[in-house]
Every structure is written in C-alpha cells, then in structure tokens.
LUMKE-772770 format. One record per residue (C-alpha): x, z, y; residue number from 1; residue in three letters. Coordinates in nm, 2 decimals, padded with zeros to 4 digits. Each point is the difference from the previous one (the first is absolute). Layout:
BEGIN
[[X,Z,Y],NUM,'ala']
...
end
This chain:
BEGIN
[[04.87,-00.75,00.66],1,'unk']
[[-00.42,-00.02,-00.17],2,'unk']
[[-00.09,00.28,-00.23],3,'unk']
[[00.09,-00.20,-00.31],4,'unk']
[[00.35,-00.06,00.11],5,'unk']
[[-00.04,-00.35,00.10],6,'unk']
[[00.19,-00.17,00.31],7,'unk']
[[-00.27,-00.26,00.02],8,'unk']
[[-00.37,00.11,00.03],9,'unk']
[[-00.23,-00.31,-00.11],10,'unk']
[[-00.29,00.00,00.25],11,'unk']
[[-00.27,00.04,-00.27],12,'unk']
[[00.07,00.34,-00.22],13,'unk']
[[-00.24,00.08,-00.31],14,'unk']
[[00.02,00.38,-00.04],15,'unk']
[[-00.01,00.13,-00.41],16,'unk']
[[-00.32,00.03,-00.14],17,'unk']
[[-00.18,00.36,00.05],18,'unk']
[[-00.07,00.22,-00.28],19,'unk']
[[-00.37,00.01,-00.19],20,'unk']
[[-00.26,-00.22,-00.14],21,'unk']
[[-00.07,-00.23,00.34],22,'unk']
[[00.37,-00.05,00.03],23,'unk']
[[00.10,-00.20,00.33],24,'unk']
[[00.31,-00.15,00.18],25,'unk']
[[00.02,00.08,00.40],26,'unk']
[[00.10,-00.32,00.19],27,'unk']
[[00.18,00.04,00.32],28,'unk']
[[00.14,-00.28,00.24],29,'unk']
[[00.28,00.07,00.23],30,'unk']
[[-00.06,00.39,-00.10],31,'unk']
[[-00.36,00.02,00.11],32,'unk']
[[-00.21,00.03,-00.33],33,'unk']
[[-00.26,-00.29,00.03],34,'unk']
[[-00.23,00.08,-00.35],35,'unk']
[[-00.06,00.12,-00.35],36,'unk']
[[00.10,-00.23,-00.28],37,'unk']
[[-00.11,00.01,-00.35],38,'unk']
[[00.17,-00.36,-00.10],39,'unk']
[[00.15,-00.28,00.13],40,'unk']
[[-00.25,-00.21,00.15],41,'unk']
[[-00.06,00.28,00.22],42,'unk']
[[00.33,00.01,00.08],43,'unk']
[[00.01,-00.36,00.12],44,'unk']
[[-00.33,00.06,00.17],45,'unk']
[[00.14,00.29,00.20],46,'unk']
[[00.34,-00.26,00.11],47,'unk']
[[-00.25,-00.27,00.09],48,'unk']
[[-00.22,00.22,00.25],49,'unk']
[[00.34,00.06,00.16],50,'unk']
[[00.06,-00.36,00.05],51,'unk']
[[00.21,-00.17,-00.31],52,'unk']
[[-00.20,-00.25,-00.16],53,'unk']
[[00.09,-00.06,-00.31],54,'unk']
[[00.30,00.34,-00.10],55,'unk']
[[00.17,-00.01,-00.29],56,'unk']
[[-00.04,00.35,-00.14],57,'unk']
[[00.36,-00.10,-00.22],58,'unk']
[[00.19,-00.05,00.34],59,'unk']
[[00.25,00.31,00.06],60,'unk']
[[00.07,-00.07,00.36],61,'unk']
[[-00.39,-00.02,00.04],62,'unk']
[[-00.12,00.30,-00.25],63,'unk']
[[00.19,00.29,-00.12],64,'unk']
[[-00.16,00.17,-00.28],65,'unk']
[[00.05,00.37,-00.07],66,'unk']
[[-00.05,00.20,-00.34],67,'unk']
[[-00.05,-00.33,-00.21],68,'unk']
[[-00.06,-00.39,00.11],69,'unk']
[[-00.30,-00.15,00.03],70,'unk']
[[-00.16,00.06,-00.33],71,'unk']
[[00.04,00.35,00.00],72,'unk']
[[-00.35,00.13,00.11],73,'unk']
[[00.01,00.40,-00.17],74,'unk']
[[00.13,00.27,-00.03],75,'unk']
[[-00.05,00.28,-00.30],76,'unk']
[[-00.18,00.27,00.13],77,'unk']
end
C-alpha cells in the first residue's frame, strides 16, 4: 500500500503545499520528483514534459492530489 493508504496510486502525485510565503507543491511522476509547482498550470506543464499531450488534472487515474485538491496552493505558516 502507498503511504496515503491507497491500493492504487496514480502515475502523477501532487504532494501537499509547503509552509511559508512562497508555498509550492512537489510533483512526482511514477515516484520520481519532477519539479515544484506553484499553480495548476505548472503541474500541467510538468505532465506534458513527461509525454501526456493534454493532461486532465481532474482525472483520478492520472493525478493524485495529497493535502488538498487543485485549488489548494498555500498552507498556513
């Protein structure tokens, strides 16, 4: 089982926001960190670089959001 308790883990995982003024979310593809995103458009770009032409951030078979969905980009300090 993955650390979130899911049996199925989608290929793209967006980790919870970091703390602080310049908050970001770490993006992993198949368990490898591929970058940091400060908004959904950056997540899309990272997925495109990995070979998915038109990624759907709302597709749970593609993207797993941890610590909030695609609308959550900051965390209280």
